[in-house]
N, C-alpha and C positions, 0 to 999 in steps of 0.2 A: 504494500500500500504506500509506504513512504517513498518509493521510487517510481510511482505511477504505473505499476504493472498490473493493477487490478481494474478490469473493465467489466461493465455489465451491459448486456444488450437490452435496449429499452423497447418494450412492446407498446403498441398504441393504446390509448385510453378509449378511443371511439373509432367507429367506422361510420362515415356519413355518405349515404347514397342519395343521388338525385338523378333519376332516370338511369342512363348508362354510365354516368360519372360516379366515381368512388374516391373518397378521400379518407386516408388514414390519418388520424389526429392524435398528437402526442401530449397535448396540454389543454387546460381549460381555455386559455387565451386563444390558442389556435382553433379550438372548437367554435368560440365566439366569432372569430374572423371568418371562418368558412361559412358558418350559418348566416352571417351578415351578407356575404357574397351570394348566397343562395336564397336570400329573402325574395319571396314571391314565386319561387320554383314550386312546381307541383310534386307531390309524393316524395317528400324528403324523409328518408329513414335514418334515424340515429340509433346506433347500437353501442352500448357502454360495455367495455370489457373490464372485468374485475380480476381476471386471472387468465393465465395461458391456457388452462383447460377448457375455456369457452371458445377457443379458436380451432378451426380445422387445421389439419397438418399443412395444407397448402397455404392458408392464411398465416400460420406461424412461420413458415419458411419465407414467404414474401415480405413479411413485416419485421421479423425479429432475428431470423437465423441467416439469411442470405448475405454473405460478406459484401456483395455489390450494393445492397440497399439498406442494410441495417444501420441503426444508430447506436453507437457505443458511448457509454458514460463512464468517465474515469471516477474511481472512488478515491476520496481523500479524507483525511482526518485533520481538522484544524486544532482540536484540543483532545488529545488521546485520553487524558485522565477524565475529562468530562464525558466523553463518549463511553468509556468503560463504566463509569458510575451510572449513567443513564441506561446502558444495556443491562446492568445488573438489577437496577430498580424495576425495569419493565419485564425482564425475562427471568429473574431470579425466583427462587422458591418462596420467598417471603411475600405475602399478600399485602400487609399494611403499607409498605412503601409504595407499591404499585397503585393502591387505592388512593393514597395521598397525592401522588403525582397526577392521576386522572382528575381528581377533584380540584386540584390547583389549576389545571390547564383546560378543563372541559369547556368553560364559557368562551375562551379565546380561540378555540380551534375551529377552523373552517375545513382545511385539508391537513391531515396529520402526516408529517414527513419527518421521521426520526431516523 
C-alpha cells in the first residue's frame, strides 16, 4: 500500500439505458449528469448495482475486469494509526465501540465510505 501497489477495480454504481444507448455510471454526480442529458428521453431505465453478484458475467467483464476499459483505484492510507483504530472499532468483536461510532456519525452520513 505504501508504495502504491494496491489497486482495486471499480465496478459501476448504475446502468442507465435510454433506448439503445447504455451508460455505465460510477458516481452519484455522474448519474446526475447523465440523467440531466437524458431529460425528456422516453423509457429511461436506471439500475442500481449494490454488488458484483447482481451483474452478469458479460457485464462484469465489460465494466470491471477488462484491462482495456476498467477503472482502477489506487489504495492509500493517509493516517495508518487512525485507519487501524477505525477498522478495529467497526470490524472488531466488541459491540459497544461499534454502536458508539454508529450513533456518533449516523445523522451526518449520506454515503458511508470508510
